[in-house]
N, C-alpha and C positions, 0 to 999 in steps of 0.2 A: 283642192282634193288633196285627199290621204292614201297614202298605201298601206294597208297593214298585210302581214304575212301570216300563213296559215301553216300547218304541216305540208298540203298537200296542193296549195293554192294562193294566190295574193286577192287582197277585197281591195278594191278601191272606192273611195266614197266621194263622191262629185255630186253638190247640189243637193244634201241629204239623201241620195241613193244609195245604195249597196249594189257594186257589180260584182262579180265573181269571175276571176281569172284561172279556170283551171288548170291542173299541172303546170304550171307556172312557173318555170329555174328562175328562183327570187335574183340569184345573181346576174343571171342574164338580163333577168329585169332592170332590176336596179342599176345596173353600169350602162344603161344603154344610153346613144347620144339622143338627142330632143326629146325624154323620154315623158315629158309634158303632153307636147304634141301626139307622140304615141301612144299612149293612152286614152286620151280625148277621140282618139282615130278608133281603137279599141271597145270603148264603150258604147259607142254611138252607134255599135251593129248588135252591141246586145242588150236583150232585156235587163232592167233591172230586176235585183233577187229580193231586194226590200229596202224599206226604211232603215237608216242608222240602228236604229234597236234591234238589227238583225243580227249585228256584229257581237251581242253577246250570245249567242249560238253557238259560234266559234271560238276555239282554242289560239287565240293569238300568240303568236310566238315574238321574240325577238326579232327589231327589223335590222339584222343583221344574218351571212351565214359562212362564207367563208374570206369576206371582208377582214383587213386586220384592222386592229383597233391599237393605236396611239395615246399614251398616256391616260386614259379614260380613270377620271377622277384624282389627277396626278395634281396637285398644285405647286407652286413657287417654291411656300414654306413647307410642305412636306419632304420633297424632293433636296432641300437647301439641309432639313433636318437630317435624311437619312446619310447623305452625302459625308456630313460631318458625321454621323457616327461611323461610317463606314470605313473614313482615314483616318478618324482620331487616333489608332493604333499607330502607324507611320508615322503621324505629322509628332508623336511624342519621341519613337526611335529617334526620327532626324534633330529633335531639340537634344536631344542624350547625348549621339554623336557629334552635332557642331559644338554641343558646350566642352567634351570631352578630348574634343581636339588641337592639336598644338595650335599656337599662335605666330602665324609666318614673321 
């Protein structure tokens, strides 16, 4: 089973058949507990809108709406490089201060 988001609906693809959930609130739908069972119950009451080729007639959107996104596309190396570049001036200043300081 797959779920697609459009501007005003959600499309459920199940067993090569598409079911359109008109006026579906994406956030409420995707965050629902027991989503798979809920969708199975819904589509059992709906006639299929067509086979999976009908998806081409819809403008699908990214499968997020107001959910938070954490670290999309960030790798450890990119993060390490960014931290090093950000803190480089501060580390340099600390070295100068420590070398210039009087020895105890």
